[in-house]
C-alpha positions as CSV (number, residue, x, y, z in Angstrom):
1,M,-10.7,7.1,14.2
2,E,-7.5,7.2,12.5
3,K,-7.6,7.8,8.9
4,I,-5.2,6.5,6.0
5,F,-5.3,8.1,2.5
6,L,-4.2,5.5,-0.1
7,T,-3.2,6.5,-3.8
8,G,-0.8,6.0,-6.7
9,P,-1.0,5.6,-10.2
10,T,-3.6,3.4,-12.1
11,K,-3.3,-0.3,-11.6
12,S,-0.5,0.1,-9.2
13,G,-1.8,-2.4,-7.0
14,K,-3.6,-0.1,-4.1
15,T,-7.1,-2.1,-4.0
16,C,-5.2,-5.3,-4.4
17,L,-2.8,-4.5,-1.5
18,L,-6.0,-3.9,0.4
19,G,-7.5,-7.2,-0.6
20,S,-4.5,-9.1,0.8
21,L,-4.4,-7.9,4.3
22,I,-6.7,-10.7,5.6
23,V,-4.9,-13.6,4.4
24,A,-1.7,-12.1,5.3
25,A,-2.8,-11.2,9.0
26,G,-4.3,-14.8,9.3
27,Q,-0.7,-16.2,8.3
28,S,0.9,-13.7,10.7
29,Y,-0.1,-16.1,13.5
30,I,1.2,-19.1,12.4
31,S,4.3,-18.1,11.2
32,N,7.5,-16.6,12.4
33,D,6.7,-13.2,11.4
34,P,7.7,-10.3,14.2
35,W,4.1,-8.7,13.9
36,Q,0.6,-10.3,14.5
37,C,-2.0,-8.5,13.0
38,A,-6.0,-8.8,12.9
39,F,-8.6,-6.9,10.7
40,R,-12.4,-6.7,11.4
41,D,-14.9,-4.7,9.4
42,L,-16.6,-1.9,11.3
43,E,-20.5,-1.5,10.8
44,V,-21.4,2.0,9.1
45,P,-24.8,2.6,9.7
46,T,-25.2,5.4,7.3
47,P,-23.2,4.9,4.0
48,P,-21.2,8.0,3.2
49,A,-22.2,7.5,-0.3
50,R,-25.7,9.0,0.5
51,R,-23.6,12.0,1.8
52,D,-21.3,12.8,-0.3
53,R,-23.0,12.2,-3.6
54,A,-23.2,15.5,-5.8
55,Q,-23.1,16.5,-9.6
56,G,-19.7,17.5,-10.5
57,N,-18.8,20.3,-13.3
58,D,-17.3,17.6,-15.6
59,G,-20.7,16.0,-15.5
60,D,-19.8,12.8,-13.5
61,E,-21.4,12.0,-10.6
62,L,-19.0,12.4,-7.2
63,R,-19.5,9.8,-5.1
64,I,-17.7,8.0,-1.8
65,E,-18.7,4.5,-1.3
66,T,-18.4,2.4,1.7
67,G,-16.8,-0.9,0.9
68,S,-16.2,-4.1,2.9
69,L,-12.7,-5.2,3.6
70,T,-14.1,-8.9,3.9
71,D,-15.5,-8.2,0.5
72,L,-12.4,-6.8,-0.8
73,H,-10.4,-10.0,0.4
74,K,-13.0,-12.2,-1.6
75,M,-12.6,-10.2,-4.6
76,A,-8.6,-10.0,-4.2
77,A,-8.7,-14.0,-3.6
78,G,-10.4,-14.5,-6.9
79,V,-8.1,-12.3,-8.8
80,V,-4.8,-14.2,-7.9
81,R,-6.8,-17.5,-8.2
82,D,-8.2,-16.6,-11.7
83,G,-6.7,-13.7,-13.0
84,P,-8.0,-10.1,-12.8
85,R,-11.6,-9.7,-13.9
86,I,-12.0,-6.0,-12.8
87,E,-11.4,-2.5,-14.1
88,A,-9.5,0.2,-12.3
89,T,-11.1,2.0,-9.3
90,R,-13.4,4.9,-10.6
91,I,-14.6,6.1,-7.2
92,L,-13.4,7.3,-3.9
93,R,-13.9,4.1,-1.9
94,E,-13.7,4.0,1.9
95,Y,-13.0,1.1,3.8
96,R,-13.6,1.1,7.7
97,F,-12.2,-1.7,10.3
98,K,-10.5,-2.3,13.5
99,V,-6.8,-3.1,13.2
100,E,-5.1,-5.1,16.3
101,V,-1.0,-5.0,16.2
102,S,0.9,-6.8,18.5
103,G,5.0,-6.8,18.1
104,R,6.3,-9.7,19.1
105,E,9.7,-10.0,21.2
106,Q,12.4,-11.7,19.0
107,P,13.2,-15.0,20.9
108,E,16.8,-14.7,22.7
109,M,18.5,-17.7,20.9
110,K,18.6,-15.6,17.6
111,P,20.4,-12.9,16.5
112,R,18.5,-9.6,16.2
113,R,17.4,-9.1,12.7
114,L,15.8,-6.0,11.0
115,G,12.1,-6.0,11.3
116,W,11.6,-7.3,14.5
117,P,10.3,-4.7,17.6
118,K,12.7,-3.8,20.3
119,K,10.2,-5.0,23.0
120,K,6.8,-6.4,23.2
121,R,4.0,-4.2,22.2
122,R,0.6,-3.9,21.0
123,W,-1.5,-1.1,19.3
124,M,-5.6,-1.3,18.3
125,A,-6.9,1.3,16.4
126,D,-10.5,1.8,14.5
127,V,-9.0,2.9,10.7
128,A,-10.9,4.2,7.8
129,V,-8.6,4.1,4.5
130,L,-9.8,6.4,1.6
131,D,-8.8,4.4,-1.4
132,A,-8.2,7.1,-4.2
133,P,-8.4,6.1,-8.0
134,G,-5.0,6.7,-9.7
135,G,-5.7,8.1,-13.5
136,F,-9.2,8.7,-13.1
137,A,-8.7,11.1,-10.2
138,W,-5.5,12.5,-11.3
139,G,-5.9,12.8,-15.4
140,A,-3.1,12.7,-17.4
141,D,-3.3,16.5,-18.4
142,G,-3.4,18.0,-14.8
143,S,-7.0,19.6,-15.2
144,E,-8.8,20.5,-12.5
145,T,-11.9,18.5,-12.0
146,D,-14.1,18.0,-9.1
147,H,-13.0,14.6,-8.6
148,R,-9.6,16.0,-7.7
149,R,-10.9,18.6,-5.3
150,L,-13.0,16.1,-3.8
151,M,-9.7,14.2,-3.1
152,F,-7.6,16.8,-2.1
153,E,-10.2,17.8,0.4
154,R,-10.4,14.4,1.7
155,A,-6.7,13.8,1.7
156,S,-6.3,17.0,3.8
157,R,-8.0,15.3,6.5
158,C,-6.1,12.2,6.9
159,Q,-3.2,11.6,9.3
160,G,-1.0,8.9,7.4
161,M,-0.6,8.1,3.6
162,I,0.6,5.4,1.4
163,F,1.9,5.7,-2.0
164,C,1.5,2.5,-3.9
165,V,4.3,2.5,-6.9
166,D,4.8,-0.3,-9.1
167,A,8.5,-1.2,-8.8
168,N,8.2,-2.3,-12.4
169,N,6.7,0.3,-14.1
170,S,8.7,3.7,-14.4
171,E,6.1,4.7,-17.4
172,A,2.7,4.2,-15.5
173,C,4.4,6.4,-12.8
174,S,5.4,9.6,-15.2
175,D,2.3,11.3,-15.7
176,F,1.2,10.6,-11.8
177,F,4.4,11.9,-10.3
178,L,4.7,14.9,-12.3
179,Q,1.6,16.0,-10.5
180,M,3.0,15.4,-7.1
181,P,4.2,18.7,-6.4
182,E,0.8,20.3,-6.7
183,F,-0.8,17.7,-4.7
184,I,1.8,18.0,-1.7
185,S,1.1,21.8,-1.9
186,K,-2.8,21.4,-2.3
187,V,-3.4,18.8,0.5
188,S,-0.8,20.7,3.0
189,A,-1.8,24.3,2.0
190,E,-2.9,24.6,6.1
191,G,-0.2,22.5,7.3
192,M,1.2,19.0,6.5
193,P,-1.8,16.6,7.8
194,F,0.2,13.4,7.5
195,S,2.4,12.3,10.8
196,R,3.8,9.2,8.5
197,I,4.0,8.4,5.1
198,A,4.6,5.0,3.3
199,V,6.1,4.7,-0.1
200,V,5.0,1.0,-0.9
201,L,6.7,-0.5,-4.0
202,T,4.2,-3.5,-5.3
203,R,4.6,-6.0,-7.3
204,A,8.0,-6.6,-5.9
205,D,8.1,-10.2,-6.9
206,Q,9.0,-9.2,-10.3
207,V,11.9,-7.1,-9.5
208,H,14.4,-10.1,-9.6
209,N,12.1,-12.4,-11.5
210,H,15.3,-13.1,-13.5
211,A,16.9,-14.5,-10.5
212,G,14.6,-17.8,-10.3
213,A,14.9,-19.1,-6.8
214,G,17.3,-16.4,-5.3
215,N,14.5,-13.6,-6.4
216,R,13.2,-13.3,-2.9
217,R,16.8,-13.2,-0.8
218,Q,18.2,-10.7,-3.6
219,L,14.7,-8.4,-3.1
220,E,15.7,-8.5,0.5
221,S,18.9,-7.6,0.2
222,D,18.0,-4.4,-2.0
223,I,17.3,-1.0,-0.2
224,P,13.9,0.3,-1.6
225,W,14.8,3.8,-1.8
226,G,17.4,3.2,-4.6
227,R,14.2,1.9,-6.6
228,V,12.1,5.1,-5.8
229,R,15.2,7.4,-7.0
230,Q,14.8,5.5,-10.3
231,L,10.6,5.7,-10.3
232,L,10.1,9.4,-9.5
233,S,11.2,12.3,-11.1
234,R,13.7,14.6,-9.3
235,N,11.2,17.5,-8.8
236,S,8.2,14.8,-7.1
237,L,10.9,13.2,-5.0
238,S,11.9,16.6,-3.8
239,A,8.4,17.9,-3.2
240,L,7.6,14.7,-1.1
241,L,10.9,14.7,1.0
242,Q,10.6,18.1,1.7
243,A,6.9,18.5,2.7
244,A,8.1,15.3,5.2
245,D,11.0,17.5,6.4
246,N,9.0,20.7,7.0
247,G,5.9,18.8,8.5
248,N,7.6,16.8,10.7
249,A,6.6,13.6,9.1
250,Q,8.0,10.2,9.6
251,L,8.7,8.6,6.2
252,A,9.4,5.1,5.3
253,C,9.8,3.0,1.9
254,G,9.3,-0.5,1.7
255,W,8.7,-3.6,-0.7
256,A,5.4,-5.5,-1.0
257,S,3.9,-8.1,-3.0
258,A,0.0,-9.2,-2.9
259,Y,1.3,-12.3,-4.8
260,G,4.4,-13.0,-2.8
261,F,6.3,-15.8,-3.6
262,V,6.2,-19.4,-3.8
263,P,6.9,-20.9,-0.4
264,Y,10.0,-22.3,0.4
265,E,11.2,-21.7,-2.9
266,G,11.8,-17.9,-3.4
267,T,10.4,-17.7,-6.9
268,A,7.7,-15.0,-7.9
269,N,4.7,-16.8,-7.3
270,F,3.2,-15.2,-10.4
271,D,1.7,-16.4,-13.8
272,P,2.5,-13.9,-16.7
273,E,0.2,-15.6,-19.1
274,T,-2.8,-16.0,-16.7
275,Q,-1.8,-13.1,-14.4
276,A,-2.8,-15.6,-11.5
277,L,-0.7,-17.3,-8.9
278,L,1.6,-19.5,-10.3
279,T,1.1,-22.6,-8.0
280,C,-2.8,-22.4,-7.9
281,N,-5.2,-24.1,-10.1
282,P,-8.2,-21.9,-11.1
283,N,-10.5,-25.1,-10.5
284,V,-9.2,-25.2,-6.8
285,P,-11.7,-24.0,-3.9
286,I,-11.1,-20.8,-2.6
287,N,-10.2,-22.3,0.8
288,Q,-7.5,-23.9,-0.5
289,L,-5.8,-21.3,-2.2
290,Y,-4.2,-20.5,1.2
291,D,-2.2,-23.1,1.1
292,S,-0.2,-21.3,-1.6
293,W,-0.8,-17.7,-1.4
294,E,1.4,-15.9,0.6
295,P,1.5,-12.0,0.5
296,F,5.0,-10.4,0.8
297,R,5.3,-7.3,3.2
298,V,1.7,-5.8,3.0
299,L,1.0,-5.4,6.4
300,E,4.3,-3.5,7.1
301,P,2.9,-0.2,5.7
302,F,0.0,-0.2,8.0
303,V,2.2,-1.6,11.2
304,F,4.3,1.6,10.2
305,L,1.3,4.0,10.2
306,L,-0.2,2.9,13.1
307,S,2.6,2.5,15.3
308,G,5.9,4.0,14.2
309,E,7.7,0.8,14.1
310,P,9.0,0.6,10.2
311,G,9.6,-3.1,10.5
312,N,11.7,-3.8,7.1
313,M,10.8,-0.9,5.6
314,V,13.6,1.6,5.6
315,L,13.3,5.1,7.2
316,Y,14.0,8.3,5.5
317,D,17.0,9.6,7.5
318,H,20.4,11.1,7.3
319,T,21.9,8.0,5.5
320,I,19.5,8.0,2.8
321,R,19.5,11.7,2.6
322,A,23.3,11.7,2.0
323,Q,23.1,9.1,-0.9
324,F,20.6,11.0,-2.7
325,A,22.7,14.5,-2.1
326,T,25.3,12.7,-4.5
């Protein structure tokens, strides 16, 4: 089973990203996307929560609970329709599901575009995603807790990692990424466990919100590594890049938005007052929600981790390395 560690600052959109996967996967079969994806929950006979409960020295119960991707999707659908009604994650939660990824060949009549696979390919894998809480597990003061030790230990068993970063909130990133050098050091104490690392800039629909209908088009022309350089401290970024180089891990960065853009318009599909979809009335049934909810590039981090195909994500290569050196 492929194991993926999902982490990032608190309220950076990690859980909502997971919750939007099923709707994005369904749309991949009826759109002109280069990738088609399918997700199905795997049954877990013995819940890990029963095996992993213990009393921490800091007084809290340590738990790893098993979650259902289908239930998570229903929760996310309610959030984008009605606005957030949940608190930040406070426990380690594991989601196990089967992923099927099919890369379609680009039609001959079109010029080849970024994001399309070079040839038709297919991957299938059983995946376990460990959703790690942000501020709860990391702690602003950097103090060592049993929760942090459990997080480090579980992360070191994973083969891939997704770092979620709110593309619009540098202050929320500061405490988290000040501790990234320590995280990288402890997780890779016995060698870098991750073969691929995806840095995902969430809430990307808000980056060029001032551009109106040109929002999406302007975002798609931006190189995401430029925003990463603005959000991460130099020490944090250096620790991440050096760890990837030393461990021969592929590193890619991309934009993503669980809310996405207004279909056929390009404006952000987000109402800042209700924090719900701009195009969705709270009274509409959930089944009608999908007519106006189109998550943006939420599948690509998982496609990259499982297949090595970056799609619209940008690989950290000699070109990006040279830009960072200036």
